[in-house]
N, C-alpha and C positions, 0 to 999 in steps of 0.2 A: 572324358567326364561328362557329366549328365547335362550341364549348361541350364539347370533348373533349380539349383538349391537343395537338391536330395540326396547328394552322396557325401558332401563335405570336403571332398579332395581339394578344392580350390579356396578353402577357408584363408583369409589373412586378418590381420588385428588392425584395427581403425581407431583413432581418436577423432572423433566426427566434430567436437566442440572443445574450446578451451577450457580445460579444468576437468573434463570428462575421463574417466578411465577407458583404456582401451578396451574395445568389444571385438568378439569374433564376428565377422561378416563373410557371407558367401559372395567371393569377387565377381562369380557367373551373374549375380542378379543387379549388380551395381555398375551403372554406365559410368565411362571415365570422367564425363563431365560432372556426375554427381559426387564426384570425388574432391571437387574444388574446395580447398582449405582443409581437407583432411590430413592428418598424420598418421601414414599408413606403414605398418612394418610387417615384412615377408619373412619366409623361413630363412632366407640368405642373412637376414640382419640380427636373428635370433641366436644364432651360433654357426661358427663355420670353420674350416681348417685353417684359416690365417689368423684369425681372432682367438680361437677356441670354441669348443663346444658347450651349449648350455646344458645345465643338468637335466633338463626333460630330454633333450637329445641323447645323452650318455645313460642315463636310466632305461629309456625306452629301448635303447640298443643292447644293453646289458640284459634285458628281460626277453630278448629274442620277439620283440613286438613287432618286427617288419619282415614281410617275406618278400612279395614283388616289389615293394616299397612306394609304388604309385600313389597310395592314399596317405602315406605317412607324415608329409609335410603338412597335411590338412589337419591330422590328428594332433601334432605338435602345435600348431597355431591355435586350434581350438583350447588346448590345454592351458597353452601360454596366454591366452587372453583371459580364460577363466580365472587364473591365479592373478592376473592383473586387475581383475574387475571385482572379484569376491574374496571376503576375507573368511576364514574359520571354515573352510569347506570340509565337509565330512567326506567318507568313503563312498556313501550313499550319494551325497550331493556329486561327486564326481561321476560316477556311472550314469546318473539320470542325465545331467548336462551334456555328456558326450554322446548323446544320442543322435547329435547332429552329424555324426560320422559314421559311414559304413565302412567295412571292410569284407572283401570276399575270401581272403587268404586264410587270415590268421584264427578264425573263431574267437576273435576278440579277448579271450581270456589273458594273454601276456600284455595287450596294451593297457586293458583296465588296471590289471596288477600293478604294472609300471607306474602309471599316473595316479594310483590310489597311495603311492608312497608319499604323495604331498599332501595327503589330507591330514587334517589337524587331528583325526583319531587314530591315525596309522600307527601301528606299533613301534615303527622306528621312523618317524616323520623326516623328510629329507629337506636340507636346509637349502634355500633357494634365494639366500640373501643377493647373489649375482644377478638376479632377473631384474635388479633395478637399473634405471637409465642413468647415465651422465647428465648432471645438470646443463642445459644449453648455454649458459653464461660461465660458469666456473670450469666445466668439464669434469668436476669431482662427483662423487657419488649424491645423486639427488636426495636431499632430507624431507622433501615435500612439505615442508613448514616454514619456508623462507617466505617474506612478503610477495615476492614475485612469483610464487607457483603457479597461481590461477592464470597468469598473464605470461606464462613461457611461450606461448604458441600463440599469441594474440599478434595479429598484424594491425596496420592502420586500417584496412578494409573491413575487419572484424567490429571496429568501434562505429562505424557509419552504415547507416540503412541505405543499401544500395541494390539495384537490380541489375544483375549480371547476365548478358545476352551473348550466345555463341551461335554462329552460324556453321552448320555442320556439313559434311563433305556431300552428303546427298540432298542438300537444300534444305533439310529440316532445321528447325530452330529450337535451342535449349536456353530456357530463361530460367535464372535462379531468382526467387523473391524473398523478400524479408516480412511481408505485411501481408494480411488479407486485402487490403486496399489495392496492393500491387495486383494480386489476382484478378480482383474485379475489373481493374483499369485495363489489363491485357486482354481478358473475354471480351471486355466492351470493344477493344480496339479489334481484334483479330476474329470476332464471332466464334460459335461454338461447333462448327462443322467438324473441324479436325485437330481436336487438343487433348493433352491428358495431362492431369494432375500427377506429380510423381512424388513419391516420398522413398518408399523401399523398395519398389518395383519387384516385390515379391510374388505378386499375382502371376508372373510368368511362369511359375513352378506349377501353378494349377493348370492355367490356360494359356500355353504358349504362345507367344507374341511373334507373328512373322513379319509385320511391316506397323511400325509404331506410327501415330499420327504425327501431323506436319508440325505441330508445336507441342513440345513438352515443357511443362511448368515444374520446376522444382521447389516443392514447397517445404523440404524438410528444415530450412531454417526459420520458418514463420513460426516466433514463440507464442503469439496470439493461440496457436492450435496445440499447444503443449501443456503440461502440468496439471494442476487441479485446483478447485476451488472447495471448501467444505462450508456450507452454511447449514441451511436446513437439508439439503441435498447434498450430494457429491458430484461435483459437476468436474468431468475429465475431457481436457481437449482432445479433439478427435484426431489430431497429429501425433499424438502420444504413442511411442512405440510400444509394442506388447510387453517388451522386456520393464519399461518405465511404468506401463500399468500395473504389472506385477508387483511392483514395488510400492506403488501408491496403494494397492489393494491391502498389502501387508501392513502398511503404514495406519491406515485409516480403520482396517478390523478391529483395532483397538478401542476404537471409539464407540461408545454406546449406541444400539440401533444400527451399527454398520458392522457387527460381528459376522454377519454372512458373507462379509466379502472374502473371509477366508477360503468358502468353499469355491468361489470363483476364481480366486488365485490358484488354487490346487488344480482346478479345470484347465486353466490357461497353461499351467506348466505341461500339459499334453498336447498343446496346441503347436504343430510343426516341430520346431527345435530352437535352441538357443539363438544360433546365427540368424535364422529367419525373423525370430521375435526381436531380435536387435535391429532390425531393418522395417520389419512390417509394423503398420499403424492400424489402429481402432477403425479409422475411417476407411483404409485401405481394404480392410476386411470386410466391412459392411457394403462398399461399393463393389466387391467382387460377388456378393451376395445379390445386390440390386442387379448387376448385369447378367448374372447367371444363377436363377432361381434354384437349380438343382445343386448348386453349391452347399455343402453341409456346414455352413460357417458356424463355428463355436462361438464367436464374438456375438453374432445375432441372436443365436439361441439364448446365451447367459443373459443378455439384455432383455429379451423378450420375455424370459422367465420370471424377472423381477419387475417386469412393468416399467422399465426404463423410456426415457424419451432423449430424441436427440434434437439439437437444434441445428437449422441449415440457413444459410444466407443466399441471397441471389446475387448476380453481377451488378444488380441495381442497388443493393443494399436492403434488401426486405429480409428480415428476419422471420423464421417461424418454428414453433416446437411441434413436434410430431410424434407418434408413435412409431414404434418398429414396424408394424404391419402396414400402417400407411406409408411410411418410407419407401416400401417395395413399391408402391405404387406411383410414386412421387417421380415426375420428370426432372431428373438431375442435370440437365444440359445447362451450364452457365451456372449451377449452384455448388455450395461449398459446405460440407459438414463440418460445424464449429466445435461441437461438443456433444457428450452424452451426460443425460442427467439420471443418477442412480438414487434412489430414494432411501430413507431411513426405514428399517423394518423392525417390528417390535418381537419380544420374545415368543409371542404366539406365531410368529410367522416361521414356517419350516422350508427350507429349500434343500433339494438334491439334485445334484446334475450328473449325467452320464456320457462317457463316449466311448463307443464299442468300434475299434478300427482292426483292420488285417494284423497288425503286429502291435506290440506293446506301446512304442513311441515313435516318433518321426512318419507319421501315417494321418492321412485324413480319416474323417469317421465313416463308418458303413452306417450308422444311425447313431444319433447323439439326442439327448432328451434332457429336459429341466422340468421340474416338478416343484411347483411352489404352493403351499397350502397355509392358510391362516387358520388355526383351530381355535376352539375356546378350551377351558379347563376339562370338559367332557369330551375333547377330542371330536367335537362336531364342527364340521368344514363352515367356515364363515366366506371364505371366498378362495379360490385357486386358479392356477395357470397351468396349463399340459402344453408342453411345447415339444416339438420333434424337428429334426434334420434329418436329411438323407432319404426320406420317403417318396416324396415328389415335388415338382418344382411349384406347385401351388397349394401345398398342405403344410401348414405350421402349428396350428393350433387345435386342440381338441375341446371345441368350444361345447359340444353337446354332452361330452363327459364332464366337464367342469360344471355346466348347468346342473347335470343330475346329482353331483357329490355336495353342492352346496345344501346345508342343513342336514346332512347325513353324518352318522357316527363313522368316522373313517376307518378305524381298525375293527370292522365288523366283518365277518366272512360274507355274508349275503350281500353288503354293500361292496365288497370287493368283487364278487361274481358278477353283480348286476352291472357295474362299471365297465367290467372287462368287456361283458358282451356288447354295451354301448359304444366302448372305444373299439372293438373289432369290427363293428358296423360303420363307424364313421371315419376309420383311417382309410385315406387315399393313397395308395402305394403304385407307382407306376414303373415300368421298366426303364432304368437307368445303365443300361449295358455300358462296360463291362463291370459295374457295380454288381454286387451279390444279388440273387434272384428277389422278385416280388415276396413270393410266399417267407422266405427267410426274413426280410427286413420288416414284414408285417409281424411275424412272430417276435422278432427281436424286440420290436416297440413295445409290444405286450408285456413281454417279459421284463424290459426296464420299468414299465409302469409298475409293476408288482414288486419288482427290486427295490425301487424308491420307496415305496410303503413299507417294506420289509426293513429298510435302514431307519425308519422314523418311528416304527412300533414300539411302544414302550416293553421293556423285558418281560413284566409281568404277565403280559397280554399273548408275547409271540412263543410259540412252541420251540423247543430247544432245536429241535431237528431243522427247523428254518432259518435260524439266526445266521448260519454262514452264506445264506442266499444273499445277504445284504453287503457283503465283503466285494469290494473293488479288486479284482486280481493284479491289474498293473500297479497300482497305489500300493497294495500290500507287499510287494516283491521287497524282499531285504537285500542287504549287499550281498554280493557273489562271493563264494570261496571257492579254492581249488586245491588240489595236491596232485603231485606226480611221484610215482613210485618206481624206482629203477636202480639197478647196481651198475657200477662201471669199474673198469678195471685199470689202474693207475699204472699198472706195469708194461701196458701196450699203448700208453698215450704217446701223441696227441690222436690215435686212433681209439674210439670209444670215449673220447673226452666232451664233456658238454661245454660247447662253446658258441657264442653269438656268431652270427652270419658275417663273413669277411666284409661285407657292404653294408652292414647294418647302419653304421655311423654316418655314412655319407647319405645314405638312404634318409635318415632322420633330420639331415641338415639340407636336403634338398638338391645336394651336390652328385647324386647319381645320375646319369644322363639316360635319356630315353630317345627313341627314334625323332618324337617331336622336338627335342631339345636342340637339335640340330640348327644353328643360327639360319636365319634368311639369308639365301642366297641371291646374288645379282640376277636380276629378270627373272625372278622366281614367279610362277603362276600356281594357282590353285584349281584343283578339280572335283566335282561333285556328280554324282548318279541321276540322272533323269529315270524315275519310276514308273512302271505300269500301274495303271490304276484300275486294271480288271484281273482276275485270276486265270481266266481261260479265254483265250480269242485269238483274233489274227489282227496283226498292227496293219492297219490299212493306209495310215500316212503319219508322217512326223513333220512337224511345223516349228523349227526354231527361230524363225524369223523375228518376232517380238522379243524373244530373250537376247539374241546376238545384238538387237539394237541398243539394249541397254548398256549406259556408260559402264565400262570396265569390264565388259563381257568379250572374250576374244575368239573362242572358237567352239564348235559343237561336233562331236563325233559319234556314230552309229557304227553297227557291225561291219558295214561295208569298209568302213576307214581302218579295219584292222589289216596289215598287210599280209599277215600270216595265219595261223591256226585261231580260230574264234573259240578258245577254250582254256579255262584255268586249271583244268585237272587232264588228266591222261593216261590210257590205261597199261602204258608201259613204264609208269612210274608207280613205285610201290605204294601200296594202299589204295590206289585209283583203280576202278574198273571199265571207266567210261568218259567220254568228254562231257565237259559243262560249259556251256556258253559263258563268255565273260558278258558280252550284250546280246540281248535277244535278237534275232535274226528274222523273227516273222512271228512265229507261234509262241504266244506268251504262256508260260506253265503255272505261274503262282502271282499271287497279288503282289505288288511292289518288285517285280523282276526289274533289274537294270535293263534299260533299253538305249541309253545314251549317256554321253559323258559332256557335260558343259565345263568350260575352261574359263577362268576369270581372274582378275586381278588380286582378288580377297576371298578368302574362305566364305564370308558372308554373303560376298556378291554371286559366287559359284552356286551355292545352295539356294539363294533366293531366285537366281535366272532358273533353276532347273525346275522349278514349280511352274514357270511361265511357259515352257514347251508345250505344245499342243498336240496330243497324239490322239488319233481316231482307230477305232478297231471294229472289226466285223465279226460275226461268228461268236459273240459272247454267251458263255455257258455258265451255267451255276456250277461251282467247285463242290467237291467231297473233301473235307479236311479230317474227317473222324477215322480212325485206324478201325473202331469197332464196326463201322460199316463197311468198309473196304475189306476186311479181311474175310468177309463172306462174299466178296466177289472174286472168282476164279481168273478174271482178267488183271486184277489188281494184286493178287496175293501170289508169290512164287516159292515154291519148295526149296529150301537150302541144304537140309541136312536131317539127320535123324541118329536117334541111339536106341536100340532095341533091347527090350527087356531080355534076360537070360534066365528068369524064372518068374514063377506066379504062384503066390499062395493061395489056399483053399479056405482058409478061416476068415471069411468075409461076414461081419456082422453088420456093416453099415456100408453104403455106397454114398459118396458124396460127389455132387456136380455143381461146377461153379465157373465163374470166370472173372478177370481181375484186369484192370487197365490203370496204368501210370500215363501221365501227359509228358509234354517236351519241359525241358528247362532251359533258360537262357543263361549264357555263360557269366554275363554282367561283369566282364574285366571293366575295371576302372579306365585303363588305357584302350580306347576304342582302336580298331584296326586303321591304320595309316601307313603311308608310305612316303618317302623323300628319294627323288631320283633325279640325276643331273647328267648332262653328257660329258663324256670324257674323251681322251685321245683315240681310245681304241673302239669305244663303244658306251657303256653306261655304269654309274655308279649308284647303287641302290641300297637303301636303308628301310628295309620293311619290318614291320613288327610281326615277325614269323617264327614259327619253331621248327621250320621246315625249309631251310635255305636251298636245299638241293633241287626241291620241286618248285622253288621261287625261280631259281636260275633256270632249269629246263624250259618251264612255260613261258617266261619272259622270252627266252629265245625262240621258241617256236611261235608265239604270237607275232614276234616282230620279223620273223624270218632271218635271223641274223645267228652267228655261232655263239655257244654258250661261253666260249673263252674270252669274248668281248664284254661279257657281263661281271661285273664285281658286286657281290651281296655283303653286307655286314651287318650283324647285330650284336649289340653289346649286352642287353637284357631286355626282357618284357615286362609290361605293367599288368602281368595276370595273362592266362590263356584257358586253362583246363580242357584243352583240345581243340577250341575254337580256331587258333591260328595255325593249325596243321594244313589245312586244305584251303579253309574259306579266307585266309589272307592272300591267296593267291589271285582271289578276284581283284583286291583293289591293287595289288602289285602290278599287275598285267595292264590295268587300266592307268595307273599312274605312269608306268614306262611308256605305254603308247602316247601319253601326251609329251612326254619329254622327247620322245624319237620323232613325233610329227611337227614340235614346234622348235626342236634342238634347244630348249629353255628347261632350266629345272623345274620341276613339279612337285608340289606337296599336295597329297590327297589324304585328307583327314574326313573319316566317316563318321558322321554325327551318331550318338547314341540312339536314337530313335529310328534312324535309318539303318543302322546295323543290326537292331532288334528285329526290324521288318524284313530285311534284305537276306540276311544269313541264317544259316541253318541252326538248330539247337541241339539237344539231347533226343534221340529217338524216342517218341512216345512207344509203349509196348503193351501189347494186350495177349494174355493168356486164356486158355480153356483148358480145363481139367476134369477128369472122373477118376475118384478114389476109392478103392475098396480097402476098408480097415477092419481089423479084429478089434475086439473089445478093449485091449491096451493101447489102442492108436496105433498099431504097427501096421505100415502098409503092406497089402497082399498084392495089390496092383495099382498102378497111375498111370494113365494115359493124359499126356501132358504136350499140348502144343502152344508154342509162343511164336507171337507175330511182332515185328519190328517195324515202325513206320519210317520209311527211308524218305519221305517227301515226295517229289514229282518223279524223281529218277533214282534208281539203285546205283550208287556209285562205290560208297565205302562200306563194305559188307560187314559191319560190325557185329551183326548177330553170330557170326562164326565163333566168337568168344563164349557165346554160351554153350556149345558143345562140350566144353570141358568144365562148365560150371553149373548147370541146368539142376543137378542134384544138391548142390551147396556141399554139405559134409555128410549126407545122408547114405544109407545103403540104397544102391541104385539097380540092383539086380532085377527088380519088378517094375521099373519105370520104362514106359515107352515115350521116348521123346521126340518132337518134330519141331523143327522151327521154318518160318518163312519170312521172306521180304514182303512187305505191302508197300504200295504207292498211294499217296494222296496228293491232292492238287495245294501243296504248300511247298516252301522253300526246302532244298536238298539239306536232310538233317545229318549231322555230323558226329565226330569224337566229342565227348565229354567225360570228364573224370570216372573212371571204372566202366567203360562203355562195355555193354554186354553182360559182364558180370553183376552190374547192379540190377538190372533187370531180372536176371535169373536167380541171384540171392535173394531179393525182396519177394518176388513171386513165391519161391519156396517156403521161404519163412511165414508168408500169409497162410499157404496151405496148412503148414504144421499148425498154425494157430487156428484156424478153422476145424481142423480135427478135434483138437481140444475142447472147442466149445460144443461141437456136436455130440461129442460122447462125455461132456463134463468132467474132463481129466485135467490135470496140471499141466498146463503148457511145457514146462520145462521137462517134465516127466516123458511127454510125448515125443520130445525132440531127443530125449535120451535113448528113448525105446527104439529109435529109427536111427539113430547115430551109427555110421560104419566105424566103429571102434578099431577094426582092423587096419585100415589107412589111415583112420585120424583120431587114433586113441588120446592123443594129446589134449584133445578137447575135454575129455573126461576129467583130467587134472585140472585144467584151466577152470571149468564150470564150478568143481567143488572148491578151489581157491577163492573164486570170487564170491561163493556164497558165504565162504566165512569172512574174507576181507569187507564186503558190503553190509554184513549183520543182516544178511536177506530174511532168515527166519523171522527175526523179531520185526523186521519191517513189514513183511508178509501179514503178519498179524495186526500191525497198527494199521496198515492199510484197509483191512477188513472190517476192522473195527470202526474206521473212520466212514467207511461207506454207509455202515448201519445207522451211524448217529447223524448224518447230514444228507438232507435231501436233495439240495441244490447245489452241493460241491461233491464231487466225485473224485476218486483217486485211481490210477492204474499203476501196476508194478508189474512188468515184463522183462524177461530174459530174450536174448537172441544170440545165436551162435552163426560162425561164419567159418568157410574154409575157401581162401582166396587164392587163385594161382594164376601165373602168367609165364608164358614161353613163347619167344617169337626170335626169329635170326636177327641180327642187327650188324650193322655196319658203319664204323667210325673211327675216325683219325685222332690220335693225339699227338701233338708235337711237344716235346720239352726241350727248352734252350737254357744253357747255363752261361752266364756272362764270366769272363775269365778275369775281369778287373776286380771284382768283389765277391763271384760266386753266388750272386743272386740266380734265381730262378724263374723263368717265364714259362707258362703252360697255356698252349692253345689247343682247345679241344673242338670237337664237332657238336657237342651239345649247347643247349641254350639256356641260359639262366632265367627261370620262370618265377622264382622265388623260392623253388625248392631247397636252395642251398647247395645246388651241384658243384659251384666253385668252392666253397668252403670246404666240402668234402674231397675234393680235388686236392686241394691245399693240405690238409690232413693227412691223405695218403701218401703224398708227395714226400712230406716232412717226415713220415713215419719211415719209409724206405730208404730215404738218402740221410736220415737222423741229422736234420738241420732245423733251426728255427722256422715256426710258421710264417714269420714276418719277412723272411727272404725270398718268399715264394708268391708270385702275383698272376692272377688268369687273364689273359687278353680276350678281345672282342672275338666272336666266331666269324670267320671269313669263309667263302667261297674259293679264295685262292690258296690259303693254308689248309682248308677242311673241305675239299671237294667230296662229291658222291656220298654224303653221310646220310644214314637214316634220320627221320623225325625224332624229335624231342618228346617222347611220351611213355605213358604206362610205368613209370618210375625206372624203367629199364635204362634210360640213358644214364643217370647217376651210376648205376651199378657197372655199366660198360665203359664209362670216363675212368672208373677206379681200375677196371681191369687193364685198360690201356695205360693208365699212368705206371700201373706196376710193371708192364712190360718196358715202358721207357725207362723207369729207374733201374730196373735189372740189367738192360743194355748198357747204360750209362756206368752203372757200378762196375760190370765186367770189364769195361773199359780203363776204368780207374784203377782197377784192384792192382796190376802190375806196377803202376805208378807208386800205389800206396805202399806196396812191399818194399820199394826201395828207400821210402821215408820212414822218419822216425816219429810215430804218433803225430802226423800232420793236422793242422786243423782243417776245415773244409775248405776255406780260403787257399790256404797254402796249397792244397792238394789240387784244387781247380787250376791254380795259377801255374804249377809245375806241369800239369797234363797240357794246359794250350802250350806252353814253352816246347813240349815234345811232340806237339802236332796232333794231340788226340781230339778225334770229333767230339764237341761238346753238346751237340743236339741229338736226340733219340726221337724214334717214331714209332708209335705204338698203335698197331692196327687191330680193331675188334672186328670178326666176322661171324658167319654162322656157326664156326667151330666152338664159339665162347658161350655157347647157351647153357643156362643152369637152371634145373628145374627143381623147384621147391613150393612148398605151400605156406602161405601165412594164416595163421589161426586167430579168431577174434572172439570174444565172448562179451555182451553188453547187458548191462542191468539198468532200466530207467524207471522213475518215478515221475509221474505227472499229476496235475490236478486240474478238473475242468469246472467251469462255471456253466452249468447245464442251462441255466437262464439265459445265457448269452453265447456260449459257443468259445468263449475265450479260454484259454489253457496257460498253466506254467510248468516248465520243467523243474522240478523240484530237486532231482538229482540224477546224475549219471555215473556209473561205474564202467569203465571200458578197461578191459584186459586185452593187449594185442601181443601177439607173438612176433617180434620186430627182429629175431636173430641177435648177433652182437651189433649193435647200432654204431655205427660210424661216429656218429654225434647226438647223443640222447636229445639235447636241447633242440635240435632241427626236428628229430623224429616226432617228438611231442607236439611241435607246431604244425607239423603235417597232418597228424592224426586228428587233433582237435579242429584244425581247419576243415579237413574232409568230413569229419563228422557232423560239424554245423552246416557245411553245404549239403549233406545228404538229408539232415533234419529241414533244412529250408526247403529242399525240393519236394519232400513228402508232406509238408505242413503249409507253408504259406505262399509258396512260388507257383503261382497259376498263369498259365497262358490262356486267354481268351479270344476267340476267332469269331468274327462276324459269319455266321453259317451261310447266309445268302451270298456274301461276296468274296468272302476268304480272306478279308483283312484282319490282321491282327490288332487287337485294341489294347492290349496290354503291353505297351512298349516303350516305357520309361519309369522313371523312379515314383511317379505319382500312382503308377497303377499296377507296377509289379515289385514284390516286396520281398526282398531277402532278408534274412534275421537281421537283428540289429543287436547291439550289445546288451541289452535287456532282455532279449530272446533266449540266451543260451542258459544252460543249466546254472540254477542258484547254487549248485555244490557239484563240481566237475572234477571227478577222480580219474588219473590215468595210471594204469598199471602196465610194465612190462612182464612178458612172461621171462622166469628165471631161467638161468642156464640153458638158454636157446642159441644155436649157432648152426647157420647154413652149410657153408663149406669154406675151406682155405682161400680157393681161388676169388671169392668175393668178400674175404676177409670177416667171414661170420655173418655178413649182414643180410638183411632181405629188403625188398622194396616195400615201400610205406606210405607213398604218397596218395594211392588210390584207395586200398581196402577199407579203411574207415567210412568212406563214403556211404558204403552198403549198409554198415552197422546204424546208420541213420535210421533205418526201418524200425529200430526198437521203439522209437517215439510214438508213431501211427499205432504200433501193438498196445502200448501202454495206454494211449488215449482210447483206444476200442474199449480196453477193461473198464473204463471209467464210463464210457458211453453206455456199454452194457448194463452196468450197475444202474445208470439212470433209467434206462428202458425197463428194466425190471420192476422198478418202482412206478412204471407207467403200466405195468401188467404183461410186458411182454418177455417170453422166457430167455434165459440165457444161451440156449441153444439154437434160437432163432437168429439165423446168419443174417446180417445186412451188408450189402455193398457199398463200399465208399471208391470211387473211381477217381484217381487223380489225387491232390494233395489234400491232406485232413485240414482244410481251412475253417476258419471261425464259422462260416456258413455251413460247411457239411457236418462240422461236429455239432452245431447246433439244432440242425434239422433232425440229426441222426439220434439226438438224445431222446425224441419224442415226448418231450414234456407236455401236459395237458392243462388246459386253462382251468378245468375242473379241479384240478389238483393245486392251484395257487390259493392258499388259504393262510392265516394266521395262527390258527390253532385248531 
């Protein structure tokens, strides 16, 4: 999990004060001492196997709202808290409120649909009467109207003003106070050298805190700092949480002269998310801005925009009221913010505010802005305030522009242009890497200034084409809808039957076990990596003396302490081509490479001590992290393979040359990599988060120089992987087992999110060069196409080989010359990621098709159809025609064209993409099926790993089909190296397919043994048959082995249509609708197949839009390493209308029961979103005088920044009329 309040996986429900409703809070942000007096509900008490499951849990399971399940308890707790704290929730409220939670697997749709069932406006709203708690006194259902209700949780201490002090284990002091006087007294006593006022502690999400000050003063119970007073002004206590602040704003906005508070209320709804707002306070947010001037505080911005004041008090009791700008320069040591004072504003005062972020919700601002104007009846400016955040540490107010506007007619084109020139000159924008560029943030600030005026301009003045420019896209998003269209054949059920995952309910209840759930073991220790702080250099010395002197630190190991092979990969293990060091032995290859292991008594101590180890380096050099540079260097690029053209056309009317680069992508599994290992009689027992336990076993044995048979590896399930835990997990596993081997003690090695992001490889960046000769119809006459994959510092997993069967996608390849190359850069070794190789090839090819259409002015769909290989992939013709009809494409095409003509500052795009996806690889996998004679129940043990893809559920369905027994008689056991040795990795959707084959083999073996017994009996039940077979000594265990002879070749086809809308003034966009038609064969379980398609598509969409890895080019350090600055899509970033269709009457072959692989292909179809965005951008550029056939490159994801810059809006075009 993220440990900074960004993912939502750790959310619990808390009643912080007597009489308050439960609220969602991020447990990772709240210290246990701050929970004193709280009534906390965790997932275990919401519903469970013993006491019964809650409707939220059962509904989510029924809707297939869980895949890996690691984030699921957090989702349930968020919704549980929401229902307990808010009444009459609408479906839109639910979607917006749940932005507190992220999910990497599902694509959000099933989660949101499940929870929207509990909204008051749902078509069939769910009954949740059993959500109520029992009365603490009577144990009956709580009526909440008895005289004792408000005091049910009140203890004697709650009635007294006391100061509670606790000395912590590390010598720090935690003090809970009740009054401001208590705070002042403590500060006078301890001084101001090392203290911190703690309320919500949410600041650690923005700026991680490694070491807290020595005195922590919990002020969350100080009533003087809460609530509000309304006299002439609105005075709000600075200790008021943002959630409480929103409620105050809603209430007071109904009072004359405070109507503007409704605008502030709407803005704060976009600050962080519900669980953080339940903890974070006004003062906390302001103090974060005070300590970090670059922080784009929305609270500071809003208060500054309206001319609010704040009251502070010193430890000596001196009060003063100051402006927000003076506050930034105030020495706040020993001082407390008491309140904020918000003035009344008359109807002549106009306020508009903006926040532009990397995604729609749960993200900090790139730039935020507040504009306040007081105008007379002639729209002449009497006074104004223009405030920005996110530009530079020392620029907040555009005072020169304010001065110019006073006395001017506001909605006048000349006034607008002159003010834009002044504003452009006075804006101070500085580099704030990894934030977007200076050029974009300046352009965005100017765009927001104009946008604000558009929103205030009277309709009789404003030209109709400009009106939509005033709309805030995130606020305008409606409640999402979705549909899934497929047929199923009940005659073969449970095959082809839509069913929830077998583990769904226990995942929703927090009862599903993961590696980290293994209870603490006696004498257990914790381990952490020591990381390099240079990218290239030689280790001169390592000094762990100071770290080892820390209390609780036990040991330190380096490469020389490894008794065997210092490698977590090996060329004789499938998929690896070379060795990679567990710990750097001397030559550092990339920034944050592990160079040592610290062992301590706790996770915190180990990670803290790792930062104290001193390392010196020599021969330090500047790294090169860009594949676009190194692909030109023959020493860095290596030829892998090629496919030569067999023909060349002569009808060349245009030659197109270009290049295209996509960057890396972080896997962002909610379960970070970890391992638990402990000594056994013969060797070691290991519980890794691995999807390739054979590699774990082999590499542990070699690194420790012991036999593989002495090592037992077990995996029940993973909390997501997407390829990351095929090879990269081995680094953690070998490090963990080294500690156990050295100390003969259990070891728990948990890789924190930030370390994992920095240390381990990601999706391979890819760059392509091409030269295309086409005729006037866009048909390719020849194509020279080179593709380069960035492997990082070493070529180990040659994933680019997958492009040799995929480089042409679904098009005629006779005239294509293709070459592929491995490139090395000075970064971590990159690795498997959902649809490796194929995604690079398909998305690159689709962009080439798109470019042909632009260059020639042709319909992009027609260009694709003109180049389609109808001989091999004719199914796509039918699929395209089907989707044209089902999506109402022709009418929507006209509507988009009309929209773009009628709107200057909003543009739409509507684009198709086509896909042919294939995979074929030899596989080795064991399946063991055991039947128990007492009751005929069945246990399956297979060599695959449940990652969330539903492999176990499908295994049960296939087994039930062949044995003709109920699903509930079959259970799948954990994967172990004892029962499933020598298995291939779980990857590429092939494992699910091969488990089906293995189960079929087992079932047929068993049935053949049972048949003679059955013939002797008269219509026996399954239980009777098994009992009789046992009695006659029949072996009731079968083994199915899948090998290279079980390869099945087939193609997966897909067609996708996406419609998007872009705000050309900000670069923000929304996905209006997606229609996705995929050929899935005869799905074993359509419900799971839909989940895999939706999740893969949203993952591909995130990769190509919002997920951007930013490196410091001089040092090689990764700067986007956590939820604060790496943005996977959220629940309000998915299509507003998401429609999935299965190709009808599709069937692969009998051996795999007609099914096809489905977990990977839809990732590639995410390319349709940037292609649709490109059309919208091109429409904007056309209005700026740039021809549609003037191609523009966007390398990497289509982020808000890149969209905003590419739209090429011009200041001189900013007008009212």
